[in-house]
C-alpha positions as CSV (number, residue, x, y, z in Angstrom):
1,M,108.0,169.7,64.4
2,S,108.0,166.0,63.8
3,A,106.4,165.6,67.3
4,A,103.3,167.4,65.9
5,L,102.5,164.6,63.4
6,H,98.9,163.4,63.8
7,R,98.3,166.0,66.5
8,V,95.1,168.2,66.2
9,P,95.7,171.9,65.9
10,A,93.5,173.9,68.3
11,A,93.0,176.7,65.8
12,D,93.7,177.7,62.2
13,I,97.3,178.5,61.5
14,P,97.7,181.4,59.0
15,S,100.8,182.0,56.9
16,P,102.9,184.9,58.2
17,H,103.9,185.7,54.6
18,A,103.5,184.5,51.0
19,L,105.1,181.3,49.8
20,P,107.5,180.8,48.1
21,G,108.0,184.5,48.7
22,F,109.7,185.2,45.4
23,A,109.1,184.2,41.8
24,K,111.3,181.2,41.0
25,S,112.0,178.8,38.2
26,T,110.6,175.3,38.3
27,V,113.0,174.0,35.5
28,D,116.5,174.3,34.4
29,G,116.6,176.7,31.4
30,F,116.6,180.3,30.5
31,A,114.5,183.2,31.8
32,V,112.9,185.1,28.9
33,R,110.2,187.4,27.8
34,A,107.6,185.0,26.5
35,A,106.9,187.2,23.6
36,D,110.4,186.7,22.3
37,T,109.7,182.9,21.9
38,Y,106.4,183.1,20.0
39,G,106.6,181.1,16.7
40,A,109.8,179.4,17.6
41,S,110.2,175.9,16.1
42,D,112.9,173.4,15.1
43,G,112.8,174.8,11.6
44,L,112.6,178.5,12.6
45,P,114.2,179.0,16.0
46,S,114.3,182.2,18.0
47,Y,117.8,183.5,18.8
48,L,118.4,185.3,22.1
49,D,121.4,187.0,23.6
50,L,122.7,185.3,26.8
51,L,122.9,188.2,29.3
52,G,124.2,186.2,32.3
53,A,123.2,183.6,34.9
54,V,121.3,183.4,38.2
55,R,123.0,181.6,41.0
56,M,121.1,179.4,43.5
57,G,120.4,181.1,46.8
58,A,121.3,184.6,45.5
59,A,119.4,187.5,44.1
60,P,119.8,188.1,40.3
61,T,122.4,190.6,39.3
62,V,121.1,190.9,35.8
63,S,117.7,191.7,34.2
64,V,116.1,190.4,31.0
65,R,115.7,192.9,28.2
66,P,113.9,192.3,24.8
67,G,115.8,189.8,22.8
68,G,117.8,188.5,25.7
69,C,117.8,185.6,28.2
70,V,119.4,184.6,31.5
71,A,120.5,181.1,32.4
72,M,118.3,179.7,35.2
73,P,118.7,176.8,37.7
74,T,115.6,175.1,39.1
75,G,114.6,177.1,42.1
76,G,116.5,180.2,41.1
77,V,115.0,183.7,41.5
78,I,113.4,185.1,38.3
79,P,115.2,188.2,37.2
80,D,113.4,191.5,36.4
81,G,112.0,191.7,32.9
82,A,111.4,188.0,32.5
83,D,107.9,186.4,32.6
84,A,108.7,182.8,31.7
85,V,111.4,180.2,31.7
86,V,112.0,178.0,28.6
87,M,113.3,174.5,29.4
88,V,117.0,173.8,28.6
89,E,115.8,170.8,26.5
90,Y,114.3,173.2,24.0
91,T,117.5,175.3,23.7
92,A,121.0,175.1,22.4
93,E,124.0,177.5,22.5
94,T,124.7,177.8,18.8
95,M,127.6,180.2,19.4
96,P,129.1,181.8,22.5
97,G,126.6,184.3,23.9
98,T,123.7,183.2,21.7
99,I,120.9,180.8,22.7
100,E,118.7,179.1,20.1
101,V,115.1,178.4,21.3
102,T,113.0,175.8,19.4
103,R,109.8,175.8,21.5
104,P,107.6,178.8,22.5
105,V,106.7,179.3,26.1
106,A,103.6,181.1,27.5
107,P,103.8,183.8,30.1
108,G,104.2,182.1,33.5
109,G,105.5,178.9,32.0
110,G,108.4,177.2,33.8
111,M,108.0,179.3,36.9
112,V,105.9,180.0,40.0
113,R,105.0,183.5,41.3
114,A,105.8,184.7,44.8
115,D,102.4,183.7,46.2
116,D,101.5,180.8,43.9
117,D,101.9,178.3,46.8
118,V,100.3,180.3,49.7
119,A,99.2,183.9,49.9
120,A,100.1,185.9,53.1
121,G,97.4,185.3,55.7
122,T,96.1,182.2,54.0
123,V,95.4,179.3,56.4
124,L,98.3,176.8,56.3
125,V,96.6,174.1,58.3
126,A,93.1,174.1,59.6
127,G,92.2,173.7,63.3
128,G,90.5,170.4,64.1
129,R,92.2,168.3,61.4
130,P,95.1,166.0,62.3
131,L,98.4,167.1,60.9
132,R,99.9,165.1,58.1
133,A,103.5,165.0,57.0
134,P,103.0,167.5,54.1
135,D,101.4,169.9,56.6
136,L,104.6,169.8,58.7
137,G,106.6,170.6,55.5
138,L,104.3,173.6,54.7
139,L,104.5,174.9,58.2
140,A,108.3,174.6,58.1
141,A,108.4,176.4,54.8
142,A,106.5,179.3,56.3
143,G,108.8,179.4,59.3
144,V,106.1,178.2,61.7
145,T,107.9,175.9,64.2
146,S,105.3,175.5,67.0
147,V,101.6,174.9,66.8
148,P,99.0,174.9,69.6
149,V,97.3,171.5,69.7
150,H,94.6,169.8,71.6
151,A,95.8,167.5,74.4
152,R,95.8,163.8,73.7
153,P,92.7,162.3,75.2
154,R,93.5,159.9,78.1
155,V,91.8,156.6,77.4
156,A,91.5,154.3,80.5
157,I,91.3,150.6,79.4
158,I,89.9,148.2,82.0
159,S,89.8,144.5,81.4
160,T,87.4,142.3,83.5
161,G,87.0,138.6,84.2
162,D,88.5,136.0,86.5
163,E,89.7,134.1,83.5
164,V,91.8,137.0,82.2
165,V,95.5,137.2,83.0
166,P,98.3,139.6,81.9
167,P,99.9,139.0,78.5
168,E,103.2,138.2,80.1
169,T,101.8,135.2,81.9
170,A,104.2,132.4,80.8
171,E,102.0,129.4,81.6
172,L,98.2,129.3,81.5
173,T,96.1,127.0,83.6
174,A,92.9,125.5,82.3
175,G,90.3,128.2,81.5
176,Q,92.7,131.2,81.6
177,V,93.2,133.5,78.7
178,R,95.8,136.3,78.2
179,D,94.5,139.8,77.9
180,A,94.7,140.4,74.2
181,T,92.0,143.0,73.9
182,A,93.6,145.7,76.1
183,S,96.8,145.8,74.0
184,A,94.8,146.0,70.7
185,L,92.5,148.7,72.1
186,A,95.6,150.7,73.2
187,G,96.8,150.5,69.6
188,L,93.5,151.8,68.2
189,A,93.5,154.6,70.8
190,I,96.9,155.7,69.6
191,E,95.8,155.6,66.0
192,A,93.0,158.1,66.9
193,G,95.4,160.4,68.7
194,G,94.6,159.1,72.2
195,E,96.9,158.3,75.1
196,P,96.0,154.8,76.3
197,V,96.3,154.0,80.0
198,I,96.1,150.3,80.7
199,A,94.2,150.3,84.0
200,G,94.6,146.6,84.7
201,I,92.4,143.5,85.1
202,V,89.4,143.6,87.4
203,S,88.0,140.4,88.9
204,D,84.3,139.4,88.7
205,E,84.0,140.1,92.4
206,P,81.0,142.3,93.1
207,G,82.0,145.9,93.7
208,A,85.5,145.5,92.1
209,L,84.6,147.2,88.8
210,K,82.8,150.1,90.5
211,E,85.9,150.7,92.6
212,K,88.1,150.7,89.6
213,L,85.8,153.1,87.6
214,T,85.7,155.5,90.6
215,E,89.5,155.4,90.6
216,V,90.1,156.1,86.9
217,L,87.2,158.4,85.9
218,P,88.7,161.7,87.4
219,S,91.8,161.4,85.3
220,S,90.3,160.1,82.1
221,D,88.7,161.6,79.0
222,L,87.2,158.2,77.9
223,V,86.8,154.9,79.8
224,V,86.6,151.6,78.0
225,V,85.7,148.4,79.8
226,S,86.3,145.1,78.1
227,A,83.6,143.0,79.8
228,G,83.6,139.3,80.5
229,S,81.7,137.0,78.1
230,S,79.2,135.6,80.5
231,V,75.8,137.0,81.2
232,G,76.7,137.5,84.8
233,A,79.8,139.4,83.9
234,R,77.9,141.7,81.6
235,D,75.3,142.3,84.3
236,E,78.1,143.3,86.7
237,T,79.5,145.7,84.2
238,A,76.1,147.4,83.6
239,G,75.5,147.6,87.3
240,A,78.9,149.1,88.1
241,V,78.6,151.7,85.3
242,A,75.1,152.7,86.4
243,A,76.4,153.2,89.9
244,V,79.0,155.8,88.8
245,G,77.1,157.4,85.9
246,E,74.2,157.4,83.5
247,V,73.7,154.5,81.0
248,W,72.7,155.8,77.6
249,C,72.0,152.4,76.1
250,H,72.8,148.7,76.6
251,G,72.7,146.8,73.4
252,L,73.3,147.9,69.8
253,A,71.8,146.7,66.5
254,I,75.3,145.8,65.2
255,K,77.0,142.5,64.5
256,P,79.4,141.8,66.0
257,G,79.1,143.9,69.1
258,K,75.4,143.6,70.2
259,P,76.1,143.7,74.0
260,T,77.9,147.1,73.8
261,L,77.0,149.5,76.6
262,L,77.3,153.3,76.3
263,A,77.3,155.6,79.3
264,E,78.6,158.8,80.8
265,S,79.8,160.1,84.1
266,N,80.3,163.8,84.7
267,G,81.0,164.4,81.1
268,V,83.4,161.4,80.7
269,P,82.0,158.9,78.1
270,M,82.2,155.2,79.0
271,I,82.0,152.3,76.6
272,G,81.4,148.7,77.8
273,L,82.6,146.3,75.1
274,P,81.8,142.7,74.5
275,G,84.3,140.2,76.1
276,N,85.2,138.5,72.8
277,P,88.2,140.3,71.3
278,L,86.9,140.4,67.7
279,S,83.6,141.9,68.7
280,A,85.3,144.3,71.1
281,L,87.7,145.7,68.4
282,V,85.1,145.9,65.7
283,V,82.6,147.8,67.7
284,F,85.3,150.1,69.1
285,G,86.4,150.9,65.6
286,Q,82.8,151.8,64.6
287,I,81.9,153.8,67.8
288,G,84.9,154.4,70.0
289,L,87.3,155.8,67.4
290,P,85.0,158.5,66.0
291,L,84.1,159.4,69.6
292,L,87.8,159.6,70.5
293,W,88.6,161.8,67.6
294,R,85.9,164.2,68.6
295,I,87.1,164.3,72.2
296,G,90.6,165.1,70.8
297,G,89.3,168.2,69.0
298,C,88.7,166.6,65.6
299,P,84.9,166.7,64.8
300,T,85.2,164.9,61.5
301,P,87.5,161.8,61.8
302,P,90.0,161.3,59.0
303,V,88.6,159.2,56.2
304,R,90.1,155.8,55.9
305,P,91.2,154.7,52.4
306,N,88.8,152.3,50.6
307,V,88.7,150.3,47.4
308,R,86.0,148.9,45.2
309,A,86.0,145.1,45.0
310,R,83.7,142.4,43.7
311,L,82.1,140.4,46.4
312,S,82.9,136.7,46.1
313,R,79.8,135.2,47.8
314,D,76.3,136.1,49.1
315,L,76.2,137.7,52.5
316,A,73.0,137.4,54.6
317,S,71.9,140.0,57.1
318,V,68.8,141.1,59.1
319,A,67.0,144.3,58.3
320,G,67.5,146.9,61.1
321,R,71.0,145.6,62.0
322,L,74.4,146.9,60.8
323,D,76.8,144.1,59.9
324,V,80.6,144.6,59.8
325,I,82.1,141.9,57.6
326,Q,85.9,141.3,57.5
327,V,87.3,140.7,54.1
328,K,90.5,139.8,52.3
329,V,91.0,141.6,49.0
330,T,92.9,139.7,46.2
331,D,93.0,140.9,42.6
332,G,89.9,143.0,43.0
333,V,87.8,140.3,44.7
334,A,86.6,140.7,48.3
335,E,86.5,137.4,50.1
336,P,84.5,137.4,53.4
337,L,86.3,136.0,56.4
338,F,84.2,134.2,59.1
339,G,84.9,132.7,62.4
340,P,83.9,132.8,66.1
341,S,84.0,136.3,67.7
342,A,86.7,135.0,70.1
343,L,89.2,134.6,67.2
344,L,91.5,137.5,66.7
345,S,93.1,135.8,63.7
346,V,90.0,136.8,61.6
347,L,91.0,140.4,62.1
348,T,94.7,139.9,61.6
349,S,94.0,138.2,58.3
350,A,91.6,140.9,57.0
351,D,92.6,143.7,54.7
352,G,89.5,145.7,55.6
353,Y,85.8,145.4,56.1
354,V,82.5,145.7,54.3
355,I,79.4,147.3,55.8
356,I,75.9,145.8,55.3
357,P,73.7,148.8,56.2
358,E,70.7,148.5,58.5
359,P,68.0,148.6,55.8
360,A,69.6,145.7,53.8
361,T,68.8,142.1,54.2
362,G,72.1,141.1,52.6
363,L,74.5,141.6,49.7
364,D,74.6,139.5,46.5
365,A,77.7,137.7,45.2
366,G,79.3,139.5,42.2
367,I,78.3,143.1,43.2
368,D,80.9,145.8,43.7
369,V,81.3,146.8,47.3
370,D,83.3,149.5,49.2
371,V,86.0,147.9,51.3
372,T,87.3,150.2,54.1
373,L,91.0,149.3,54.4
374,Y,92.9,148.9,57.6
375,P,96.1,151.0,58.1
């Protein structure tokens, strides 16, 4: 079942039976009739006859009658006649076969009933929500060892630019840069349940990108193009994408990431990202990840953890534009991190990010902000 972690079930999975399936003790102690303990105290304890003991993993061989009790281990099956378990800390064996109880217990105390965890037929895990570790445990407890899941979306990642070389290139010549964006995008795709396919580096030669797109589209569920930084390279990307599909928009009111291109070809979404690594990763996090989750059968992406922190300085913005600001959080203070969009170190130093929404013209120092944390 461990292979199902973070996979997205294709349908609701009901429980074939109730869990835990039998009434059991949640504490070490004694199974009792709760009424026999009412009024018990240190000064005036209740005295009960010890009738026997329950063994772990076995059905009780004794029942509880009025004025009696049965020794219980945590997880043991509640014997007939008992409706509560008093903790061993509130008991003492004053003489062989007699148990002194110094605290009352209410009906249902110290135990769970047969269907307290899950009733038969109840949904164990919902379709369309990625499986977490506790989900795997609950499925195992119910005896469910296989789950139908959505296929991992295949994400073709294309890098472009004559200056871009593979990461394994040992020595760079003047003007060359190693392809950092593809590896980072692949990591983000995996985080969102995708299966990244590094499709290689395409030169700025006219027609090369169109040829690569034609090659990868039939076997992909999402195509991501990391475009060159120059205006000419961006124009080549837009032209190649338009030649194989329909462009939805070219340019977004977001910073960083304004040059982003969104398109589609025969039902396969395409995202053209800025060439600068920081811009590419930020905009893919805002647009690509939710899209990828939806393609993978999860209509509502998992919510990332966030914290409230005090903003250390003023942040300016422009109305009508969404700003994504990287921050480092220390002792409840969010410190914005700035740098050119070509610098990945800004992202690696950040604990998370703050959003300045489109209507705002900035955020004031000293206010509390929501910081979305990185995994």
